[in-house]
N, C-alpha and C positions, 0 to 999 in steps of 0.2 A: 855555706847555707843560702846566703842572698843570691848567690850565682845560680844555684839549683832552683830557687823559687823563680827567679826571672827566666830561666829556661822553661820551666813548667808553664808559666803564663804565656810565653811566646809560643810554645807548642799548642796550648789550648786555644789561642787566638787563630793560629795557622789552621787548626783543624775546623774551627767554628767558620772560617772565612771560606774555606775551600770545600767543606762537606755539609754544612749546616745551613738551613734557611731556604733552600731552593724549592720552588713549587713542584708538585708531581706534574710530569709531562702529560699530555692528553692521551697519549698512547705509549706503549712500550718501544723502547729502542735498544738493540742488542749492540751497536757499536758506538753509542754515545751515552755519556753519564748525564744525570740530571743538571749538573752544572753546565755542561756543554750545550745542552738543549736550550737552557735558559739564555746563555750567552748568544747562541747563534740567532734565536728568535729576537732578542733584543737588538743586536747588531743589524739584522736584517731590517727591523722596524725603523731604526735610525737612518740606515743608509737609503731605504726605499720607503718612505713614509706614505701614508694614505693621502688621497687628495691631489695627487700630482697629475701630470699629463697622461700617465698610465694609472688608471684607478686601482689597480691591485696593489697592495703594499707588500713588504717583505714578510709580514706575518701571514698574509693571503697565500704566498707562494710555497709555505711548507719547507722552508730552507733546511730545517733539521732532517726532514725526510730524504731530501735530495742528498745532503751531505753524508747521511748514513749509507745510502746507496753508493756514493762515490768512495767512502772508505772501504766498503766491502769489496769493491772492484780494483782496489789499489794495492800496491806491493807495501810490504810491512814498513820499510823506510818512509814511504809517503804517508802512511797512517800515522806513524810516530810524529812526523813533521806537523801534521794538520793538528793533532792533539796538542802539540806544544804551542802551536800558533794561537788556538783558542784559549789556552791557559794563560799565555803571555798578555794578551790584550785584555782578557777579563780581569786579571790581577795586576796588570802594569799600572793601574791607577796608585799603587803604593809608591812606586818610583816617580810616576808622572801624573800627579793629582789633576783632576779636572778642575778648572777654575770654578770657585764659589764653595758654599757650605756643603760639606759631605763629599768633597772631591776625592777622598781616598777610598771611599766605599767601592766595592767591586763593581765593575762595568754594567753588569745586568741588573744591579740594584738601584741604579741612578734613573733619573726621569729622562725622557726623550731628549730634551734640550742639553742636558749634560752629556748624554751619550754622543750626540753630534758634536758637541764641543771636544769631547775625548777623541773621537775619530778625526776631527780637524787637526787636533794636536799631533796625532801620528802622521796624517798626510802632509802637514806643513812644517814638521820638525826640521831642525838644523842637522840632526843626527841622520845619517845615511841609513843605518839599519832600522829606525824607526819607519822611515818613509818605505822601505822594502816590506817590513812587516804590514804596513797599510795597504800596499800594492797587492800583496799576497792574499790578504783577508778579502779585499774588494773583488779579487779574481774569482775566488771560490764562491762567494755570495753572488756575484753576478752570474756565474754559470747556473746556480740554482734558480735565481730569480728569472732569467731568460729561458728557463726550461719549463716555466710554469705556463700551461697551455692559455689561460686568458691573456697573459702578457705577449705571447707569441701571436695570438689572434689579433690583439690591439696594434701590433706592429705590421700586420699583414704578412707575417712570415710563417703562418702555420702550415705544414706540409699538406699536400692534397693526398687523398686516398689513392693508392696505386696497387695493382696486383702484381707483385713483384715475381718473376720467374725464379726458380730455384736452379742455380748453375753450380759448376763444380767447385767454384770458390767458397760457395757456402757450406761446403763439406769440410773446408780447411780452416775457416776463420770464424769466431764468434761474433755476435753482435757487439757494437761499441759499448763498452762498459761491463760486459760479460766475460765470464771465464771460459777457457777452452772446453771445459766438460759440459758446457751448456749447448754445444753445437746440436747434438741430437738427431742429426740428419744422416742419411745413407744414400747410396746410389739410386736406390728405389724411389727416392723423393724427388729426383730430378725432373724438371718440366720443360717444355717447349720454349724457346726464346720469345721475348716479347714481339708483338706485331709492329712496334715502332710508331704507334698512333699517338700524337701529342695529347696530353691531359688538357681538358678544358679549364681555363682559369677560374671559372665559377663553379667547378666541380665540387663534389663533397670533400670534407677534410678527413685526414686520417682520424679514425675513431678516437684515438687518445687526446686529440686536439680540438675535436668537434665540441660546439656549444651544447651544454646539456639542455634536453628538451623540457620545457616547463611542465 
């Protein structure tokens, strides 16, 4: 009887920790759960805080949106690994508590200072697998952060607007991150080759990276 009660309490705690208390996201996500959205946002805020050399923070960069697109374009095995990565760091505080009061609370429920300490714990751990987990998380968050147009503009890496001709290769390969069925072009869409005139360095930026007009 006591064992059954303990198992029931453990189950209730696990359900409440994993599924209850997460805030509703600002918009709907098809590939991410509420807990994953909260974790990605909180990890991005801790890893890329506001007020640094690059004004945009991890929250500004909409990392959940980027990672949802990445998941949609990834194979099943990669999607499973990413979901496991988010879950492991979010709830890894049970095994590796953050120093200080409330260190066993889930990652996204802790304040920024404790989240930074938790990430430092993964990055500087003597356990190899923990450092690998941190490197993996940092890699996917960094891809999302450096895909944010204001960040790219700040670094001077925003692409210039270019009228790209449509060649035979465009009929065979989709855009990066897209599926083959997204090609949608036929031989009728082929255009003449580029004239080869260099782009002016002060020319207009690609529309998706241009600064919004006030």
